[in-house]
N, C-alpha and C positions, 0 to 999 in steps of 0.2 A: 504493500500500500504506500510505502515511502512518504510518510507524513510525520511532521514533528509537532510538538505542542504549539508552537507559534502558528503553524499552518492552520490547526484547529481553531486557535483563539481568534485569528482574523476571519476564517469562514463563518464561525458561529456568531461573531460580532455583527458581521455584515447581514447574516440572516435575521439576527434580532432587530437591528437598528436600520436596515436598508442602506443605500449608498452612504459612504462617509469619506470625509477628506482623510489624508494621511495623518494630519494633526489629530483629527477625532479618534482614529483608530489607534494611534499611539497612546492617547489618554484613556481610552476605554479598555485596551488590552494590557497596558503596562509595559509594552515593548518600546524600547528607546527608538526615537525617530530614525536614527542612522541604521539601526538593525532592521526596522520595519521595511525600509526600502528594499533590502535584500529579500525579505519574506515576500513582499509583494511581487518582486521580479520573478521569484520562483513560482509563485501561484499563477501570475499572468502567463509566464512561459508554458505552463501546463493547461492554459485555457480555463482555470477555475475562477479567475477574477479578471475584470477589465478595468483599465485605468484610462480616464479621459479628463481633458480640462473641464473645470467647473464653469458651466455657462454663466453663472452669476459673478465669478472671479476667476479669470483665465490664468491667474498666477498660481492657483492651486489645482491639484488633480483630485478627482473624485474616484473612488474605487467601488466597484460594483460586483456582486456575486453573479456568476453565470449559471446556466443550467447545469453544466458538468460540475460546477463548484457546489451546488446544492445537492447533487447526487453523491459527490465525494463526502460532504458533511454528513449525509444520511448513513453512508457506510461507516464512517468514523463514529458516529453516534452509536451504531450497532456494536462495533467493536468495544467501545467503552462500556455499554451496557452488559456485554457478555462478561468482561473482565470484572466489573462490579459485582455481578451475580456470583462469580466464582469466588472472588475474595471475600465477600460478605455472606457466603453460603451458611455458615454456622449461626448466623444471627437471625432472629425472628424479624418480621416487618416492624414491630414496635421497637426492637433494639436498633434497627437500621435507622429509623426516624430520630431516635435518641442521639446516635452517633452523628447523624448529620447535623443535628441541632447543636451538639457540643462542638463539633469541628467549625461549624459557621461562627459560633461565639468566639472561638479562638482566632479565626481569620479576622473577623471584624475588629477585635481588640488589637491585634498586632498590625493590622492594616492601617490604622489611625496613627501608629507610632513611627511614621516614615520620616 
């Protein structure tokens, strides 16, 4: 499948928020702008995203998820769901929810301390 976490982050962000500028993608994904350019180049070379000048501001590029990009995201979502089911197999649904709640609390706490 040849995908990295940053590929997934960009594809999922575009799917959730629609087309975005590179600056918006950097902010939403936490990928440094200089690194994001390389990620977008890789995704564009594979036909998973398209980059075009923003009609409202020709100085910036807008990045859009393509049909193949959406299909790749669905495949990656399936892989992640399968891995999650395997890793969390010993837990009941209630325990899984509790684990997710606790991990979210930790991420939220530490995410504010940047």
